[in-house]
N, CA, C and O atoms as CSV, one atom per row, in Angstrom:
chain,resi,resn,atom,element,x,y,z
A,1,UNK,N,N,120.787,154.221,170.785
A,1,UNK,CA,C,120.430,152.826,170.951
A,1,UNK,C,C,118.908,152.656,171.040
A,1,UNK,O,O,118.356,151.696,170.504
A,2,UNK,N,N,118.235,153.591,171.719
A,2,UNK,CA,C,116.785,153.520,171.849
A,2,UNK,C,C,116.095,153.613,170.507
A,2,UNK,O,O,115.084,152.950,170.278
A,3,UNK,N,N,116.638,154.441,169.607
A,3,UNK,CA,C,116.048,154.574,168.273
A,3,UNK,C,C,116.175,153.279,167.492
A,3,UNK,O,O,115.267,152.916,166.744
A,4,UNK,N,N,117.299,152.569,167.657
A,4,UNK,CA,C,117.496,151.289,166.979
A,4,UNK,C,C,116.488,150.275,167.492
A,4,UNK,O,O,115.892,149.538,166.706
A,5,UNK,N,N,116.295,150.232,168.804
A,5,UNK,CA,C,115.321,149.302,169.381
A,5,UNK,C,C,113.911,149.620,168.905
A,5,UNK,O,O,113.137,148.712,168.600
A,6,UNK,N,N,113.576,150.901,168.839
A,6,UNK,CA,C,112.236,151.292,168.371
A,6,UNK,C,C,112.057,150.913,166.912
A,6,UNK,O,O,110.987,150.449,166.517
A,7,UNK,N,N,113.099,151.105,166.104
A,7,UNK,CA,C,113.005,150.736,164.686
A,7,UNK,C,C,112.842,149.239,164.532
A,7,UNK,O,O,112.061,148.789,163.693
A,8,UNK,N,N,113.561,148.453,165.325
A,8,UNK,CA,C,113.434,146.991,165.260
A,8,UNK,C,C,112.030,146.561,165.670
A,8,UNK,O,O,111.442,145.682,165.039
A,9,UNK,N,N,111.494,147.168,166.714
A,9,UNK,CA,C,110.136,146.823,167.149
A,9,UNK,C,C,109.126,147.185,166.079
A,9,UNK,O,O,108.178,146.435,165.846
A,10,UNK,N,N,109.312,148.322,165.423
A,10,UNK,CA,C,108.392,148.724,164.360
A,10,UNK,C,C,108.462,147.761,163.191
A,10,UNK,O,O,107.434,147.454,162.588
A,11,UNK,N,N,109.653,147.278,162.857
A,11,UNK,CA,C,109.803,146.319,161.758
A,11,UNK,C,C,109.038,145.041,162.060
A,11,UNK,O,O,108.395,144.480,161.172
A,12,UNK,N,N,109.098,144.581,163.286
A,12,UNK,CA,C,108.364,143.374,163.664
A,12,UNK,C,C,106.864,143.626,163.558
A,12,UNK,O,O,106.128,142.772,163.064
A,13,UNK,N,N,106.408,144.782,164.013
A,13,UNK,CA,C,104.979,145.080,164.010
A,13,UNK,C,C,104.430,145.194,162.598
A,13,UNK,O,O,103.281,144.823,162.358
A,14,UNK,N,N,105.217,145.697,161.660
A,14,UNK,CA,C,104.750,145.875,160.298
A,14,UNK,C,C,104.649,144.544,159.569
A,14,UNK,O,O,103.728,144.352,158.775
A,15,UNK,N,N,105.561,143.630,159.817
A,15,UNK,CA,C,105.630,142.382,159.054
A,15,UNK,C,C,104.383,141.521,159.252
A,15,UNK,O,O,103.713,141.186,158.275
A,16,UNK,N,N,104.067,141.164,160.467
A,16,UNK,CA,C,102.947,140.279,160.769
A,16,UNK,C,C,102.431,140.650,162.154
A,16,UNK,O,O,103.219,140.844,163.080
A,17,UNK,N,N,101.140,140.747,162.296
A,17,UNK,CA,C,100.563,141.032,163.602
A,17,UNK,C,C,100.443,139.720,164.361
A,17,UNK,O,O,99.794,138.783,163.897
A,18,UNK,N,N,101.070,139.657,165.527
A,18,UNK,CA,C,101.104,138.433,166.327
A,18,UNK,C,C,100.396,138.686,167.648
A,18,UNK,O,O,100.586,139.726,168.279
A,19,UNK,N,N,99.586,137.733,168.055
A,19,UNK,CA,C,98.984,137.820,169.383
A,19,UNK,C,C,98.978,136.445,170.017
A,19,UNK,O,O,99.029,135.423,169.333
A,20,UNK,N,N,98.914,136.442,171.326
A,20,UNK,CA,C,98.870,135.179,172.054
A,20,UNK,C,C,97.689,135.200,173.028
A,20,UNK,O,O,97.875,135.274,174.242
A,21,UNK,N,N,96.464,135.133,172.474
A,21,UNK,CA,C,95.298,135.209,173.340
A,21,UNK,C,C,95.088,133.958,174.182
A,21,UNK,O,O,94.271,133.964,175.103
A,22,UNK,N,N,95.810,132.891,173.881
A,22,UNK,CA,C,95.632,131.650,174.632
A,22,UNK,C,C,96.714,131.479,175.665
A,22,UNK,O,O,97.288,130.396,175.776
A,23,UNK,N,N,97.005,132.494,176.410
A,23,UNK,CA,C,98.038,132.386,177.427
A,23,UNK,C,C,97.421,132.603,178.805
A,23,UNK,O,O,97.772,133.551,179.507
A,24,UNK,N,N,96.490,131.709,179.194
A,24,UNK,CA,C,95.916,131.846,180.530
A,24,UNK,C,C,97.002,131.644,181.571
A,24,UNK,O,O,98.073,131.119,181.266
A,25,UNK,N,N,96.727,132.061,182.799
A,25,UNK,CA,C,97.753,131.972,183.843
A,25,UNK,C,C,98.268,130.556,184.022
A,25,UNK,O,O,99.412,130.372,184.436
A,26,UNK,N,N,97.457,129.551,183.722
A,26,UNK,CA,C,97.904,128.164,183.841
A,26,UNK,C,C,98.726,127.705,182.653
A,26,UNK,O,O,99.261,126.597,182.676
A,27,UNK,N,N,98.845,128.522,181.614
A,27,UNK,CA,C,99.601,128.157,180.426
A,27,UNK,C,C,98.709,127.550,179.360
A,27,UNK,O,O,97.522,127.306,179.578
A,28,UNK,N,N,99.304,127.313,178.212
A,28,UNK,CA,C,98.608,126.738,177.062
A,28,UNK,C,C,98.489,125.232,177.239
A,28,UNK,O,O,99.399,124.587,177.760
A,29,UNK,N,N,97.357,124.671,176.801
A,29,UNK,CA,C,97.178,123.218,176.836
A,29,UNK,C,C,97.082,122.698,175.399
A,29,UNK,O,O,96.879,123.470,174.462
A,30,UNK,N,N,97.230,121.396,175.240
A,30,UNK,CA,C,97.038,120.801,173.914
A,30,UNK,C,C,95.594,120.999,173.451
A,30,UNK,O,O,95.345,121.125,172.252
A,31,UNK,N,N,94.661,121.028,174.367
A,31,UNK,CA,C,93.265,121.303,174.016
A,31,UNK,C,C,93.104,122.696,173.430
A,31,UNK,O,O,92.377,122.885,172.455
A,32,UNK,N,N,93.793,123.686,174.035
A,32,UNK,CA,C,93.773,125.050,173.488
A,32,UNK,C,C,94.308,125.044,172.056
A,32,UNK,O,O,93.750,125.690,171.170
A,33,UNK,N,N,95.394,124.307,171.845
A,33,UNK,CA,C,96.003,124.234,170.517
A,33,UNK,C,C,95.038,123.629,169.504
A,33,UNK,O,O,94.847,124.175,168.417
A,34,UNK,N,N,94.432,122.504,169.863
A,34,UNK,CA,C,93.501,121.837,168.947
A,34,UNK,C,C,92.313,122.732,168.602
A,34,UNK,O,O,91.890,122.787,167.448
A,35,UNK,N,N,91.776,123.431,169.600
A,35,UNK,CA,C,90.653,124.335,169.366
A,35,UNK,C,C,91.050,125.449,168.406
A,35,UNK,O,O,90.303,125.753,167.476
A,36,UNK,N,N,92.198,126.053,168.611
A,36,UNK,CA,C,92.651,127.154,167.752
A,36,UNK,C,C,92.895,126.674,166.325
A,36,UNK,O,O,92.524,127.358,165.371
A,37,UNK,N,N,93.512,125.510,166.171
A,37,UNK,CA,C,93.767,124.950,164.833
A,37,UNK,C,C,92.440,124.664,164.136
A,37,UNK,O,O,92.264,125.015,162.970
A,38,UNK,N,N,91.514,124.032,164.840
A,38,UNK,CA,C,90.222,123.684,164.245
A,38,UNK,C,C,89.420,124.918,163.848
A,38,UNK,O,O,88.707,124.889,162.846
A,39,UNK,N,N,89.524,126.000,164.616
A,39,UNK,CA,C,88.812,127.232,164.258
A,39,UNK,C,C,89.265,127.730,162.889
A,39,UNK,O,O,88.436,128.147,162.079
A,40,UNK,N,N,90.544,127.691,162.626
A,40,UNK,CA,C,91.065,128.143,161.328
A,40,UNK,C,C,90.666,127.155,160.234
A,40,UNK,O,O,90.276,127.567,159.141
A,41,UNK,N,N,90.760,125.865,160.514
A,41,UNK,CA,C,90.480,124.859,159.488
A,41,UNK,C,C,89.013,124.836,159.059
A,41,UNK,O,O,88.690,124.241,158.030
A,42,UNK,N,N,88.123,125.465,159.818
A,42,UNK,CA,C,86.717,125.550,159.427
A,42,UNK,C,C,86.491,126.553,158.296
A,42,UNK,O,O,85.424,126.560,157.682
A,43,UNK,N,N,87.482,127.396,158.017
A,43,UNK,CA,C,87.368,128.394,156.959
A,43,UNK,C,C,87.616,127.721,155.608
A,43,UNK,O,O,88.579,126.970,155.456
A,44,UNK,N,N,86.747,127.990,154.625
A,44,UNK,CA,C,86.936,127.434,153.281
A,44,UNK,C,C,88.307,127.813,152.745
A,44,UNK,O,O,88.707,128.976,152.798
A,45,UNK,N,N,89.022,126.821,152.230
A,45,UNK,CA,C,90.333,127.054,151.637
A,45,UNK,C,C,91.480,127.049,152.628
A,45,UNK,O,O,92.627,127.271,152.238
A,46,UNK,N,N,91.202,126.801,153.898
A,46,UNK,CA,C,92.277,126.764,154.903
A,46,UNK,C,C,93.147,125.539,154.678
A,46,UNK,O,O,92.698,124.536,154.122
A,47,UNK,N,N,94.396,125.631,155.116
A,47,UNK,CA,C,95.315,124.504,154.980
A,47,UNK,C,C,96.007,124.215,156.306
A,47,UNK,O,O,96.137,125.086,157.166
A,48,UNK,N,N,96.448,122.964,156.445
A,48,UNK,CA,C,97.182,122.517,157.626
A,48,UNK,C,C,98.559,122.047,157.170
A,48,UNK,O,O,98.681,121.302,156.198
A,49,UNK,N,N,99.595,122.493,157.885
A,49,UNK,CA,C,100.971,122.077,157.633
A,49,UNK,C,C,101.548,121.560,158.938
A,49,UNK,O,O,101.281,122.122,160.000
A,50,UNK,N,N,102.337,120.493,158.871
A,50,UNK,CA,C,102.962,119.926,160.064
A,50,UNK,C,C,104.395,119.550,159.745
A,50,UNK,O,O,104.713,119.179,158.615
A,51,UNK,N,N,105.274,119.650,160.763
A,51,UNK,CA,C,106.652,119.263,160.555
A,51,UNK,C,C,107.330,118.988,161.886
A,51,UNK,O,O,107.050,119.657,162.881
A,52,UNK,N,N,108.232,117.993,161.908
A,52,UNK,CA,C,109.059,117.811,163.098
A,52,UNK,C,C,110.054,118.977,163.194
A,52,UNK,O,O,110.356,119.633,162.197
A,53,UNK,N,N,110.550,119.217,164.395
A,53,UNK,CA,C,111.488,120.296,164.663
A,53,UNK,C,C,112.859,119.704,164.951
A,53,UNK,O,O,112.983,118.760,165.731
A,54,UNK,N,N,113.888,120.261,164.320
A,54,UNK,CA,C,115.255,119.845,164.628
A,54,UNK,C,C,115.508,120.096,166.111
A,54,UNK,O,O,115.300,121.210,166.591
A,55,UNK,N,N,115.949,119.085,166.836
A,55,UNK,CA,C,116.192,119.226,168.264
A,55,UNK,C,C,115.051,118.722,169.127
A,55,UNK,O,O,115.179,118.660,170.349
A,56,UNK,N,N,113.919,118.356,168.497
A,56,UNK,CA,C,112.811,117.778,169.246
A,56,UNK,C,C,111.537,118.575,169.135
A,56,UNK,O,O,111.557,119.803,169.061
A,57,UNK,N,N,110.426,117.864,169.124
A,57,UNK,CA,C,109.113,118.480,169.070
A,57,UNK,C,C,108.576,118.525,167.656
A,57,UNK,O,O,109.187,118.007,166.721
A,58,UNK,N,N,107.421,119.156,167.519
A,58,UNK,CA,C,106.773,119.318,166.219
A,58,UNK,C,C,106.001,120.622,166.204
A,58,UNK,O,O,105.621,121.150,167.250
A,59,UNK,N,N,105.775,121.133,165.008
A,59,UNK,CA,C,105.013,122.359,164.821
A,59,UNK,C,C,103.890,122.070,163.837
A,59,UNK,O,O,104.089,121.397,162.826
A,60,UNK,N,N,102.711,122.589,164.148
A,60,UNK,CA,C,101.545,122.485,163.277
A,60,UNK,C,C,101.048,123.895,162.994
A,60,UNK,O,O,100.976,124.731,163.895
A,61,UNK,N,N,100.709,124.152,161.744
A,61,UNK,CA,C,100.209,125.462,161.338
A,61,UNK,C,C,98.888,125.265,160.612
A,61,UNK,O,O,98.752,124.364,159.785
A,62,UNK,N,N,97.919,126.110,160.926
A,62,UNK,CA,C,96.672,126.195,160.168
A,62,UNK,C,C,96.606,127.612,159.634
A,62,UNK,O,O,96.793,128.581,160.369
A,63,UNK,N,N,96.331,127.717,158.313
A,63,UNK,CA,C,96.340,129.042,157.681
A,63,UNK,C,C,95.101,129.207,156.816
A,63,UNK,O,O,94.801,128.359,155.976
A,64,UNK,N,N,94.378,130.313,157.029
A,64,UNK,CA,C,93.207,130.650,156.228
A,64,UNK,C,C,93.639,131.527,155.055
A,64,UNK,O,O,94.669,132.196,155.134
A,65,UNK,N,N,92.866,131.532,153.966
A,65,UNK,CA,C,93.204,132.379,152.820
A,65,UNK,C,C,93.324,133.866,153.175
A,65,UNK,O,O,94.020,134.609,152.483
A,66,UNK,N,N,92.662,134.300,154.235
A,66,UNK,CA,C,92.713,135.702,154.671
A,66,UNK,C,C,94.058,136.088,155.257
A,66,UNK,O,O,94.338,137.270,155.455
A,67,UNK,N,N,94.893,135.092,155.535
A,67,UNK,CA,C,96.178,135.353,156.182
A,67,UNK,C,C,96.161,135.062,157.669
A,67,UNK,O,O,97.206,135.082,158.320
A,68,UNK,N,N,94.969,134.789,158.218
A,68,UNK,CA,C,94.898,134.422,159.633
A,68,UNK,C,C,95.552,133.051,159.789
A,68,UNK,O,O,95.207,132.102,159.085
A,69,UNK,N,N,96.494,132.964,160.716
A,69,UNK,CA,C,97.311,131.766,160.867
A,69,UNK,C,C,97.471,131.443,162.346
A,69,UNK,O,O,97.625,132.336,163.179
A,70,UNK,N,N,97.433,130.153,162.656
A,70,UNK,CA,C,97.710,129.687,164.012
A,70,UNK,C,C,98.898,128.739,163.938
A,70,UNK,O,O,98.927,127.835,163.103
A,71,UNK,N,N,99.866,128.946,164.803
A,71,UNK,CA,C,101.022,128.065,164.913
A,71,UNK,C,C,100.982,127.432,166.296
A,71,UNK,O,O,100.923,128.138,167.304
A,72,UNK,N,N,101.013,126.103,166.348
A,72,UNK,CA,C,101.024,125.361,167.606
A,72,UNK,C,C,102.273,124.482,167.635
A,72,UNK,O,O,102.542,123.744,166.687
A,73,UNK,N,N,103.023,124.565,168.712
A,73,UNK,CA,C,104.230,123.749,168.876
A,73,UNK,C,C,104.041,122.832,170.076
A,73,UNK,O,O,103.482,123.226,171.099
A,74,UNK,N,N,104.518,121.600,169.926
A,74,UNK,CA,C,104.430,120.607,170.999
A,74,UNK,C,C,105.787,119.928,171.168
A,74,UNK,O,O,106.473,119.628,170.191
A,75,UNK,N,N,106.154,119.694,172.406
A,75,UNK,CA,C,107.380,118.952,172.689
A,75,UNK,C,C,108.658,119.731,172.449
A,75,UNK,O,O,109.726,119.132,172.322
A,76,UNK,N,N,108.576,121.055,172.384
A,76,UNK,CA,C,109.792,121.842,172.171
A,76,UNK,C,C,110.580,121.971,173.467
A,76,UNK,O,O,110.010,122.278,174.514
A,77,UNK,N,N,111.882,121.739,173.402
A,77,UNK,CA,C,112.690,121.989,174.598
A,77,UNK,C,C,112.796,123.494,174.822
A,77,UNK,O,O,112.709,124.274,173.873
A,78,UNK,N,N,112.983,123.896,176.060
A,78,UNK,CA,C,113.178,125.324,176.337
A,78,UNK,C,C,114.464,125.772,175.650
A,78,UNK,O,O,115.444,125.028,175.627
A,79,UNK,N,N,114.472,126.981,175.089
A,79,UNK,CA,C,115.719,127.456,174.481
A,79,UNK,C,C,116.784,127.654,175.556
A,79,UNK,O,O,116.464,127.842,176.730
A,80,UNK,N,N,118.025,127.611,175.156
A,80,UNK,CA,C,119.138,127.797,176.094
A,80,UNK,C,C,119.048,129.171,176.750
A,80,UNK,O,O,118.410,130.081,176.221
A,81,UNK,N,N,119.678,129.309,177.882
A,81,UNK,CA,C,119.725,130.587,178.596
A,81,UNK,C,C,120.209,131.685,177.651
A,81,UNK,O,O,121.215,131.527,176.960
A,82,UNK,N,N,119.478,132.798,177.633
A,82,UNK,CA,C,119.861,133.917,176.792
A,82,UNK,C,C,119.449,133.777,175.336
A,82,UNK,O,O,119.908,134.539,174.485
A,83,UNK,N,N,118.579,132.802,175.039
A,83,UNK,CA,C,118.120,132.564,173.664
A,83,UNK,C,C,116.592,132.544,173.641
A,83,UNK,O,O,115.955,132.272,174.659
A,84,UNK,N,N,116.013,132.832,172.485
A,84,UNK,CA,C,114.565,132.775,172.264
A,84,UNK,C,C,114.301,132.108,170.926
A,84,UNK,O,O,115.133,132.158,170.020
A,85,UNK,N,N,113.129,131.479,170.809
A,85,UNK,CA,C,112.656,131.019,169.511
A,85,UNK,C,C,112.044,132.231,168.817
A,85,UNK,O,O,111.275,132.972,169.429
A,86,UNK,N,N,112.379,132.440,167.540
A,86,UNK,CA,C,111.810,133.544,166.776
A,86,UNK,C,C,111.202,133.016,165.489
A,86,UNK,O,O,111.781,132.162,164.817
A,87,UNK,N,N,110.011,133.542,165.151
A,87,UNK,CA,C,109.307,133.148,163.935
A,87,UNK,C,C,109.629,134.133,162.817
A,87,UNK,O,O,109.920,135.306,163.053
A,88,UNK,N,N,109.567,133.610,161.576
A,88,UNK,CA,C,109.864,134.410,160.388
A,88,UNK,C,C,108.890,134.044,159.284
A,88,UNK,O,O,108.422,132.907,159.214
A,89,UNK,N,N,108.583,135.009,158.416
A,89,UNK,CA,C,107.902,134.711,157.169
A,89,UNK,C,C,108.929,134.876,156.055
A,89,UNK,O,O,109.761,135.783,156.083
A,90,UNK,N,N,108.853,133.980,155.072
A,90,UNK,CA,C,109.803,134.007,153.959
A,90,UNK,C,C,109.007,133.919,152.662
A,90,UNK,O,O,108.273,132.955,152.444
A,91,UNK,N,N,109.152,134.927,151.801
A,91,UNK,CA,C,108.465,134.949,150.509
A,91,UNK,C,C,109.506,134.884,149.401
A,91,UNK,O,O,110.294,135.811,149.213
A,92,UNK,N,N,109.497,133.772,148.670
A,92,UNK,CA,C,110.403,133.604,147.539
A,92,UNK,C,C,111.848,133.819,147.935
A,92,UNK,O,O,112.330,133.242,148.910
A,93,UNK,N,N,112.540,134.660,147.167
A,93,UNK,CA,C,113.957,134.936,147.408
A,93,UNK,C,C,114.176,136.123,148.338
A,93,UNK,O,O,115.319,136.479,148.624
A,94,UNK,N,N,113.086,136.747,148.819
A,94,UNK,CA,C,113.211,137.911,149.699
A,94,UNK,C,C,113.800,137.497,151.051
A,94,UNK,O,O,113.714,136.336,151.451
A,95,UNK,N,N,114.386,138.448,151.730
A,95,UNK,CA,C,114.949,138.205,153.058
A,95,UNK,C,C,113.828,137.828,154.027
A,95,UNK,O,O,112.720,138.355,153.922
A,96,UNK,N,N,114.102,136.921,154.968
A,96,UNK,CA,C,113.093,136.575,155.978
A,96,UNK,C,C,112.654,137.818,156.760
A,96,UNK,O,O,113.465,138.688,157.077
A,97,UNK,N,N,111.361,137.881,157.061
A,97,UNK,CA,C,110.810,138.996,157.830
A,97,UNK,C,C,110.447,138.510,159.233
A,97,UNK,O,O,109.819,137.460,159.369
A,98,UNK,N,N,110.828,139.251,160.281
A,98,UNK,CA,C,110.503,138.831,161.645
A,98,UNK,C,C,108.995,138.764,161.857
A,98,UNK,O,O,108.253,139.627,161.389
A,99,UNK,N,N,108.551,137.723,162.570
A,99,UNK,CA,C,107.120,137.534,162.832
A,99,UNK,C,C,106.844,137.290,164.311
A,99,UNK,O,O,105.807,136.728,164.664
A,100,UNK,N,N,107.758,137.706,165.174
A,100,UNK,CA,C,107.532,137.607,166.608
A,100,UNK,C,C,108.261,136.451,167.262
A,100,UNK,O,O,108.842,135.595,166.596
A,101,UNK,N,N,108.214,136.450,168.578
A,101,UNK,CA,C,108.863,135.402,169.365
A,101,UNK,C,C,107.871,134.292,169.675
A,101,UNK,O,O,106.667,134.527,169.783
A,102,UNK,N,N,108.389,133.090,169.817
A,102,UNK,CA,C,107.578,131.923,170.148
A,102,UNK,C,C,107.857,131.578,171.607
A,102,UNK,O,O,108.918,131.049,171.938
A,103,UNK,N,N,106.899,131.881,172.473
A,103,UNK,CA,C,107.064,131.637,173.901
A,103,UNK,C,C,106.624,130.214,174.225
A,103,UNK,O,O,105.483,129.836,173.962
A,104,UNK,N,N,107.526,129.433,174.792
A,104,UNK,CA,C,107.279,128.022,175.095
A,104,UNK,C,C,107.139,127.833,176.599
A,104,UNK,O,O,107.966,128.301,177.381
A,105,UNK,N,N,106.066,127.133,176.989
A,105,UNK,CA,C,105.849,126.760,178.389
A,105,UNK,C,C,105.576,125.271,178.437
A,105,UNK,O,O,104.637,124.784,177.807
A,106,UNK,N,N,106.384,124.557,179.173
A,106,UNK,CA,C,106.229,123.108,179.297
A,106,UNK,C,C,106.168,122.430,177.929
A,106,UNK,O,O,105.404,121.486,177.732
A,107,UNK,N,N,106.977,122.916,176.988
A,107,UNK,CA,C,107.062,122.313,175.660
A,107,UNK,C,C,105.984,122.736,174.690
A,107,UNK,O,O,106.008,122.323,173.531
A,108,UNK,N,N,105.026,123.558,175.135
A,108,UNK,CA,C,103.906,123.972,174.291
A,108,UNK,C,C,103.964,125.462,173.973
A,108,UNK,O,O,104.392,126.271,174.796
A,109,UNK,N,N,103.528,125.808,172.767
A,109,UNK,CA,C,103.394,127.206,172.376
A,109,UNK,C,C,102.204,127.320,171.440
A,109,UNK,O,O,101.884,126.382,170.709
A,110,UNK,N,N,101.556,128.465,171.466
A,110,UNK,CA,C,100.410,128.723,170.605
A,110,UNK,C,C,100.411,130.199,170.256
A,110,UNK,O,O,100.416,131.058,171.137
A,111,UNK,N,N,100.407,130.487,168.952
A,111,UNK,CA,C,100.444,131.871,168.482
A,111,UNK,C,C,99.434,132.040,167.359
A,111,UNK,O,O,99.333,131.193,166.472
A,112,UNK,N,N,98.683,133.145,167.400
A,112,UNK,CA,C,97.784,133.517,166.300
A,112,UNK,C,C,98.432,134.697,165.593
A,112,UNK,O,O,98.845,135.669,166.225
A,113,UNK,N,N,98.514,134.596,164.261
A,113,UNK,CA,C,99.102,135.660,163.453
A,113,UNK,C,C,98.062,136.132,162.437
A,113,UNK,O,O,97.257,135.338,161.949
A,114,UNK,N,N,98.085,137.400,162.130
A,114,UNK,CA,C,97.196,137.993,161.130
A,114,UNK,C,C,98.042,138.410,159.934
A,114,UNK,O,O,99.228,138.705,160.081
A,115,UNK,N,N,97.448,138.433,158.780
A,115,UNK,CA,C,98.089,138.978,157.582
A,115,UNK,C,C,99.349,138.242,157.148
A,115,UNK,O,O,100.275,138.866,156.630
A,116,UNK,N,N,99.403,136.934,157.348
A,116,UNK,CA,C,100.525,136.148,156.840
A,116,UNK,C,C,100.277,135.929,155.342
A,116,UNK,O,O,99.252,135.354,154.975
A,117,UNK,N,N,101.184,136.370,154.477
A,117,UNK,CA,C,100.969,136.197,153.040
A,117,UNK,C,C,100.778,134.723,152.673
A,117,UNK,O,O,101.460,133.848,153.205
A,118,UNK,N,N,99.849,134.463,151.765
A,118,UNK,CA,C,99.498,133.090,151.385
A,118,UNK,C,C,100.688,132.310,150.837
A,118,UNK,O,O,100.770,131.095,151.018
A,119,UNK,N,N,101.598,132.991,150.175
A,119,UNK,CA,C,102.743,132.291,149.584
A,119,UNK,C,C,103.974,132.293,150.481
A,119,UNK,O,O,105.047,131.868,150.054
A,120,UNK,N,N,103.836,132.762,151.705
A,120,UNK,CA,C,104.979,132.831,152.612
A,120,UNK,C,C,105.182,131.513,153.347
A,120,UNK,O,O,104.225,130.895,153.814
A,121,UNK,N,N,106.437,131.092,153.442
A,121,UNK,CA,C,106.805,129.981,154.312
A,121,UNK,C,C,106.954,130.553,155.719
A,121,UNK,O,O,107.279,131.728,155.888
A,122,UNK,N,N,106.717,129.720,156.718
A,122,UNK,CA,C,106.943,130.104,158.112
A,122,UNK,C,C,108.144,129.320,158.615
A,122,UNK,O,O,108.260,128.119,158.374
A,123,UNK,N,N,109.033,130.005,159.312
A,123,UNK,CA,C,110.233,129.362,159.840
A,123,UNK,C,C,110.424,129.781,161.293
A,123,UNK,O,O,109.926,130.819,161.730
A,124,UNK,N,N,111.157,128.949,162.031
A,124,UNK,CA,C,111.513,129.263,163.412
A,124,UNK,C,C,113.021,129.060,163.548
A,124,UNK,O,O,113.574,128.051,163.110
A,125,UNK,N,N,113.669,130.050,164.168
A,125,UNK,CA,C,115.100,129.952,164.457
A,125,UNK,C,C,115.309,130.149,165.956
A,125,UNK,O,O,114.385,130.525,166.677
A,126,UNK,N,N,116.515,129.896,166.409
A,126,UNK,CA,C,116.898,130.168,167.791
A,126,UNK,C,C,117.789,131.404,167.752
A,126,UNK,O,O,118.857,131.391,167.140
A,127,UNK,N,N,117.344,132.463,168.407
A,127,UNK,CA,C,118.021,133.761,168.341
A,127,UNK,C,C,118.416,134.248,169.734
A,127,UNK,O,O,117.964,133.700,170.739
A,128,UNK,N,N,119.263,135.281,169.789
A,128,UNK,CA,C,119.554,135.886,171.093
A,128,UNK,C,C,118.263,136.366,171.749
A,128,UNK,O,O,117.304,136.712,171.058
A,129,UNK,N,N,118.236,136.389,173.085
A,129,UNK,CA,C,117.046,136.816,173.825
A,129,UNK,C,C,116.534,138.141,173.278
A,129,UNK,O,O,117.304,139.078,173.068
A,130,UNK,N,N,115.236,138.209,173.052
A,130,UNK,CA,C,114.614,139.406,172.513
A,130,UNK,C,C,114.482,139.390,171.005
A,130,UNK,O,O,113.774,140.227,170.443
A,131,UNK,N,N,115.148,138.454,170.331
A,131,UNK,CA,C,115.022,138.324,168.889
A,131,UNK,C,C,116.051,139.126,168.122
A,131,UNK,O,O,116.841,139.878,168.693
A,132,UNK,N,N,116.020,138.947,166.814
A,132,UNK,CA,C,116.972,139.582,165.906
A,132,UNK,C,C,116.224,140.240,164.758
A,132,UNK,O,O,115.062,139.924,164.501
A,133,UNK,N,N,116.896,141.156,164.068
A,133,UNK,CA,C,116.307,141.782,162.887
A,133,UNK,C,C,116.399,140.865,161.681
A,133,UNK,O,O,115.605,140.983,160.747
A,134,UNK,N,N,117.363,139.951,161.694
A,134,UNK,CA,C,117.550,138.955,160.635
A,134,UNK,C,C,118.003,137.666,161.308
A,134,UNK,O,O,118.645,137.718,162.357
A,135,UNK,N,N,117.683,136.511,160.730
A,135,UNK,CA,C,118.093,135.248,161.360
A,135,UNK,C,C,119.612,135.165,161.531
A,135,UNK,O,O,120.377,135.547,160.646
A,136,UNK,N,N,120.023,134.656,162.690
A,136,UNK,CA,C,121.450,134.449,162.954
A,136,UNK,C,C,121.805,132.966,162.984
A,136,UNK,O,O,122.975,132.603,163.107
A,137,UNK,N,N,120.776,132.102,162.869
A,137,UNK,CA,C,120.992,130.657,162.847
A,137,UNK,C,C,120.126,130.044,161.750
A,137,UNK,O,O,119.205,130.684,161.242
A,138,UNK,N,N,120.429,128.810,161.397
A,138,UNK,CA,C,119.581,128.089,160.447
A,138,UNK,C,C,118.241,127.779,161.112
A,138,UNK,O,O,118.186,127.593,162.328
A,139,UNK,N,N,117.169,127.722,160.337
A,139,UNK,CA,C,115.862,127.396,160.923
A,139,UNK,C,C,115.852,125.982,161.512
A,139,UNK,O,O,116.483,125.061,160.993
A,140,UNK,N,N,115.112,125.849,162.617
A,140,UNK,CA,C,114.905,124.522,163.201
A,140,UNK,C,C,113.668,123.866,162.599
A,140,UNK,O,O,113.473,122.657,162.728
A,141,UNK,N,N,112.829,124.672,161.940
A,141,UNK,CA,C,111.672,124.161,161.226
A,141,UNK,C,C,111.246,125.193,160.190
A,141,UNK,O,O,111.295,126.399,160.433
A,142,UNK,N,N,110.819,124.684,159.008
A,142,UNK,CA,C,110.266,125.540,157.960
A,142,UNK,C,C,108.998,124.857,157.473
A,142,UNK,O,O,109.011,123.666,157.162
A,143,UNK,N,N,107.908,125.601,157.407
A,143,UNK,CA,C,106.630,125.084,156.915
A,143,UNK,C,C,106.224,125.904,155.705
A,143,UNK,O,O,106.102,127.127,155.777
A,144,UNK,N,N,106.014,125.209,154.587
A,144,UNK,CA,C,105.630,125.896,153.358
A,144,UNK,C,C,104.576,125.080,152.624
A,144,UNK,O,O,104.587,123.849,152.654
A,145,UNK,N,N,103.664,125.789,151.965
A,145,UNK,CA,C,102.657,125.111,151.143
A,145,UNK,C,C,103.363,124.425,149.998
A,145,UNK,O,O,104.387,124.908,149.515
A,146,UNK,N,N,102.812,123.277,149.550
A,146,UNK,CA,C,103.450,122.576,148.440
A,146,UNK,C,C,102.981,123.071,147.115
A,146,UNK,O,O,103.427,122.578,146.078
């Protein structure tokens, strides 16, 4: 069982590097989100994507051509007991690749990702606690370049 868990963790680490540097002890603020989004949008060729979330809230993504990406969520309800929000990258017809968990505090979340492929859509699903190797539910939000 430990080998399976290690393999799953390695798969997540290979797909997209995720960090949450904006998690001060007081939690993320909307100001933190705006600052992080604006930092990415200052890069030439960066894009902004926004979408409402099924079940409530909205997600905003800023993505630089380098693959540096910030995802900010607002108004998200806490996932049910024993469930987590999980992010995915989706390229064309390929299977979704895990991109880490989305930790929500007081309806807000902020995640910085590295190496997100330019043509990849970003999706969020509700998964069992700790995440899954493949989505087990339909996405609650999908953000893709037009």
